[in-house]
C-alpha positions, -999 to 999 in steps of 0.1 A, spaced: 617 -444 -646 597 -475 -657 627 -499 -666 661 -509 -655 674 -494 -686 658 -459 -675 678 -464 -643 707 -469 -660 705 -441 -685 698 -416 -654 730 -431 -636 752 -428 -666 742 -392 -670 751 -382 -635 781 -403 -634 790 -385 -670 797 -417 -683 774 -420 -713 800 -428 -742 811 -465 -747 832 -479 -738 816 -472 -705 837 -467 -673 814 -482 -654 801 -516 -665 763 -522 -667 768 -553 -645 782 -532 -618 754 -505 -617 728 -537 -617 748 -551 -586 747 -518 -570 709 -519 -576 708 -550 -561 729 -540 -530 704 -511 -527 675 -532 -525 691 -554 -502 699 -524 -478 663 -507 -483 652 -542 -469 674 -538 -438 664 -501 -433 628 -503 -443 614 -538 -441 581 -522 -442 586 -514 -482 585 -550 -486 557 -565 -464 538 -579 -492 565 -590 -518 600 -603 -520 628 -581 -525 636 -578 -562 667 -592 -578 675 -578 -612 699 -592 -640 714 -578 -672 684 -597 -688 661 -575 -667 671 -542 -684 639 -537 -708 614 -551 -686 592 -530 -664 607 -528 -627 590 -533 -594 607 -507 -573 586 -493 -545 569 -462 -558 585 -428 -550 621 -444 -541 636 -445 -578 656 -416 -570 671 -432 -541 677 -464 -557 697 -443 -584 719 -426 -557 727 -459 -542 736 -472 -574 759 -445 -582 774 -443 -549 781 -481 -551 800 -479 -583 821 -447 -571 832 -465 -544 856 -485 -565 875 -456 -575 911 -450 -560 906 -413 -561 900 -397 -523 876 -374 -539 854 -402 -556 851 -420 -519 836 -387 -507 815 -384 -536 803 -420 -531 796 -414 -495 774 -383 -504 752 -405 -527 749 -435 -503 740 -410 -475 712 -393 -497 698 -426 -503 696 -432 -466 681 -399 -461 654 -405 -489 645 -438 -473 640 -427 -440 626 -397 -451 647 -374 -429 656 -338 -439 
């Protein structure tokens, strides 16, 4: 995944949200990515030693991103978990928790 659009495409595939109008707005997915980056800074500040935590907007969709190498899938899981937290269904809350826990596990390198 080289662009934010690549992350959005992958997240929409996992969310089964690939036809317009989208259930999850692009802005919400990007907000989830930004919150995931903030959470990554809290959990793993070493990932950002020589650079600032990136912040993305819709205008950045086609630009190459600067996510830490090897952690793109972790941020993908956080994005998915974040948007699913807004759903009112109990099953979605559990699913959102699984994705956010997967993000944390991948970031911390625990099996």
